C-alpha positions in Angstrom: -113.8 -52.8 -34.9 -111.0 -55.0 -34.2 -110.3 -57.9 -32.0 -107.8 -60.5 -31.1 -107.8 -63.0 -29.0 -105.5 -66.1 -27.5 -107.2 -69.2 -26.5 -105.4 -70.7 -23.7 -103.6 -74.2 -24.6 -102.2 -75.0 -21.7 -104.6 -73.8 -19.1 -108.2 -74.2 -20.0 -109.8 -72.5 -16.9 -108.9 -68.9 -18.6 -108.5 -66.9 -21.7 -107.5 -63.5 -22.5 -108.6 -60.9 -25.2 -108.1 -57.8 -26.5 -110.4 -55.4 -28.2 -110.7 -51.8 -29.2 -113.7 -50.0 -30.9 -113.0 -47.2 -32.8 -116.7 -46.1 -33.2 -120.3 -46.3 -31.6 -121.5 -50.1 -31.8 -125.1 -50.7 -32.0 -126.0 -51.8 -28.7 -127.4 -55.8 -28.6 -131.0 -56.1 -28.0 -130.7 -58.2 -25.0 -128.2 -58.3 -21.7 -125.7 -61.3 -22.3 -124.7 -64.0 -20.1 -121.9 -66.4 -19.9 -120.8 -69.7 -18.2 -117.6 -67.9 -17.2 -116.4 -65.0 -15.1 -115.1 -62.0 -16.5 -112.7 -59.1 -15.7 -112.8 -56.2 -18.6 -109.7 -53.4 -18.0 -110.4 -50.3 -20.0 -107.4 -49.0 -21.0 -108.6 -46.3 -23.2 -112.0 -44.2 -24.3 -115.3 -44.6 -22.9 -118.1 -46.9 -23.2 -121.6 -47.3 -21.2 -122.2 -50.6 -19.8 -125.5 -52.1 -18.6 -125.3 -54.6 -15.6 -127.5 -53.7 -12.8 -127.8 -50.4 -13.8 -125.7 -48.3 -16.3 -122.0 -47.7 -15.7 -119.7 -45.4 -17.5 -116.3 -46.6 -17.9 -113.0 -45.5 -19.0 -108.9 -45.6 -18.8 -108.4 -47.3 -15.2 -111.7 -48.7 -14.4 -112.2 -52.7 -14.6 -115.6 -54.0 -14.9 -116.4 -57.2 -13.1 -118.8 -59.7 -14.4 -119.6 -63.0 -12.3 -120.7 -65.9 -14.3 -124.1 -65.7 -15.1 -124.8 -62.2 -14.8 -126.7 -60.3 -17.3 -125.1 -57.3 -19.2 -124.0 -55.6 -22.4 -122.4 -53.0 -23.9 -124.8 -50.0 -24.4 -122.1 -47.4 -26.5 -118.5 -47.4 -27.2 -116.3 -45.0 -28.3 -112.5 -45.1 -29.0 -112.8 -47.6 -26.4 -109.8 -50.2 -25.9 -110.0 -52.9 -23.6 -108.6 -56.2 -22.0 -110.5 -58.8 -21.4 -109.8 -62.1 -18.7 -112.6 -65.0 -18.9 -112.1 -67.4 -16.3 -114.1 -71.0 -15.5 -114.0 -70.7 -11.7 -114.6 -74.3 -11.2 -111.5 -75.0 -13.2 -109.4 -73.1 -10.9 -107.3 -75.0 -7.5 -109.9 -73.4 -5.4 -107.3 -73.6 -2.6 -104.6 -71.3 -3.6 -107.0 -68.8 -5.6 -110.2 -68.9 -4.1 -109.4 -65.9 -2.0 -108.5 -64.0 -5.6 -111.9 -64.4 -6.6 -113.4 -62.1 -3.9 -114.3 -59.8 -6.6 -117.1 -61.4 -8.0 -118.6 -62.8 -4.9 -118.7 -59.3 -3.7 -120.1 -57.9 -7.0 -122.9 -61.1 -6.4 -123.4 -59.9 -3.2 -124.1 -55.9 -4.2 -120.6 -54.5 -4.5 -120.7 -51.9 -7.9 -119.7 -54.1 -11.0 -116.9 -51.5 -11.9 -113.4 -51.1 -9.5 -111.4 -48.2 -10.4 -107.6 -49.1 -10.5 -105.1 -46.8 -9.1 -103.4 -44.5 -11.9 -99.9 -45.9 -10.6 -100.8 -49.4 -11.3 -102.4 -49.4 -14.7 -99.4 -49.7 -16.9 -98.1 -53.2 -14.3 -101.9 -54.1 -14.8 -101.7 -53.9 -18.4 -98.5 -55.3 -18.5 -100.1 -58.3 -16.7 -102.8 -58.5 -19.6 -99.8 -58.6 -22.2 -97.5 -60.9 -20.9 -101.0 -63.5 -20.2 -101.7 -62.7 -24.0 -98.2 -63.5 -25.1 -98.2 -66.8 -22.8 -101.0 -68.6 -23.8 -100.5 -68.1 -27.7 -96.9 -69.3 -26.8 -96.1 -73.0 -27.8 -96.8 -75.3 -24.8 -94.2 -76.0 -22.5 -93.7 -78.1 -19.2 -94.3 -74.9 -16.9 -96.9 -73.1 -18.9 -99.7 -73.8 -16.6 -97.6 -72.9 -13.7 -97.1 -69.2 -15.7 -100.8 -68.8 -17.2 -101.9 -69.3 -13.4 -99.4 -67.1 -11.7 -100.8 -64.1 -14.3 -104.2 -64.9 -13.9 -103.6 -64.9 -9.8 -101.5 -61.4 -10.2 -104.6 -59.7 -12.2 -107.0 -60.7 -10.2 -104.8 -59.8 -7.2 -104.5 -56.2 -8.6 -108.3 -56.0 -9.0 -109.2 -57.3 -5.2 -106.8 -54.7 -4.0 -108.6 -51.9 -5.6 -111.7 -53.0 -5.2 -113.6 -51.6 -2.0 -115.3 -53.6 0.5 -119.3 -53.2 0.5 -120.7 -50.8 2.6 -122.5 -52.4 5.7 -126.1 -52.7 4.9 -125.4 -52.4 1.0 -128.2 -54.7 -0.5 -127.9 -56.6 -4.1 -130.1 -55.2 -6.9 -129.4 -58.4 -8.4 -131.2 -62.0 -6.8 -129.7 -63.2 -3.6 -131.1 -66.7 -4.2 -129.1 -66.8 -7.8 -125.9 -65.6 -6.7 -126.0 -67.9 -4.1 -127.1 -70.9 -6.0 -124.1 -70.0 -8.4 -121.8 -69.7 -5.9 -122.5 -73.1 -4.4 -122.2 -74.7 -7.8 -119.1 -73.0 -8.6 -117.5 -74.6 -5.6 -119.1 -77.9 -6.1 -119.9 -79.0 -9.1 -117.0 -81.3 -9.6 -118.6 -83.2 -6.9 -121.7 -85.0 -7.3 -124.8 -83.1 -6.5 -127.5 -82.5 -8.2 -130.4 -79.5 -8.1 -131.8 -81.5 -4.9 -128.5 -80.4 -3.6 -128.5 -76.6 -4.9 -131.8 -76.4 -3.4 -130.9 -77.6 0.1 -127.8 -75.6 0.4 -129.7 -72.0 -0.5 -132.8 -73.6 1.5 -135.5 -73.3 -1.3 -137.4 -75.8 -3.0 -135.9 -77.4 -6.3 -138.7 -75.9 -8.6 -137.8 -72.6 -7.0 -134.3 -72.4 -7.7 -135.1 -73.9 -11.2 -137.2 -70.9 -12.0 -135.2 -68.0 -10.4 -131.7 -69.4 -12.4 -133.7 -69.9 -15.8 -135.3 -66.6 -15.1 -131.6 -64.7 -14.5 -129.4 -66.7 -16.6 -131.5 -68.4 -19.2 -130.1 -72.1 -17.6 -131.0 -74.0 -15.1 -129.0 -75.3 -12.0 -128.3 -78.6 -14.0 -127.0 -76.6 -17.1 -124.6 -74.7 -14.9 -123.4 -78.0 -12.9 -122.8 -79.1 -16.4 -120.8 -76.6 -17.9 -118.4 -76.1 -15.0 -117.7 -80.0 -15.4 -117.4 -80.1 -19.0 -115.0 -77.0 -19.2 -113.1 -78.8 -16.4 -113.1 -81.9 -18.6 -111.8 -80.1 -21.8 -108.6 -78.8 -19.7 -107.7 -82.1 -18.4 -108.4 -83.7 -21.8 -106.0 -81.1 -23.6 -103.3 -80.8 -20.8 -103.3 -84.8 -19.7 -102.6 -87.9 -20.8 -105.6 -89.5 -18.1 -108.0 -91.9 -19.6 -111.4 -91.1 -20.2 -112.8 -92.9 -17.0 -110.6 -91.2 -14.8 -111.6 -87.3 -16.1 -115.0 -88.8 -15.7 -114.6 -89.8 -12.2 -112.7 -86.1 -11.3 -115.6 -84.3 -13.1 -118.5 -85.8 -11.1 -119.5 -88.8 -13.5 -119.3 -92.1 -11.7 -120.7 -93.8 -14.9 -118.2 -92.8 -18.3 -120.7 -94.2 -20.8 -122.9 -91.1 -19.0 -120.0 -88.5 -19.3 -119.4 -89.4 -22.8 -123.3 -88.5 -23.7 -123.4 -85.6 -21.6 -120.0 -84.0 -23.3 -120.7 -85.1 -26.7 -124.7 -83.1 -26.1 -122.2 -80.0 -24.6 -119.7 -79.7 -27.3 -121.1 -81.6 -30.2 -118.0 -84.4 -30.1 -116.6 -86.8 -28.1 -114.4 -86.6 -25.6 -111.8 -88.6 -27.4 -112.2 -86.6 -30.4 -112.3 -83.5 -28.7 -108.4 -84.6 -27.5 -107.6 -85.6 -31.0 -108.6 -82.3 -32.9 -106.8 -80.3 -29.6 -103.6 -81.8 -29.8 -103.7 -81.9 -34.1 
């Protein structure tokens, strides 16, 4: 197996990875969940993936994985794929929000697999390759906008290829979890708490905590922190704003509390993270 990945240096909202699996792999013992939404575009070979059921994917198929969605690759043979990971709370929601519909549809019960028309395969592959090159290139003033534009074009291709869920379609996952995660993604930069999430989904705080932990392994509070810390990393890496200003931007009125939260999540202080990134 070989894997090459490009870490986004100018736009912490996204990263791209390229992976090739030459022979069958042993399936993970348990499904994985992660804090970012992901698209996996298969360009060759085949794989069987578990995500609310089993799916066989081949060239032209895109697996849509919302943040917190349990999934795992069961088998793969000569599979080649490009992956895009997105920190949804870090994106400019006004501009890119409509393009995130594929993740919302999957949470609401649509199929996790989107088949891209054959005449769009090369175009979509070219976008992934260009995003890989752009995110590994030296920093430039226009870099953030270029990365954001490429991410938008990839999302648009998937959105156009995804059929609307049939009327009456129901999710095999938890509607409560989907609704709670969607609310957190859209509001975590505001000073919200578990109580706000519970009120938004019309359940008790204890009920929401139990449902989220059972489905994703994280509580509502941990999901809120995950979104805030990811955006803080992006701001620390791409701006010269003071720590207290960044703290306020990601929902913390008290900079000292923000520093404690960041250190617990990343094992280092915001100032040390910024210095290490710039070195």
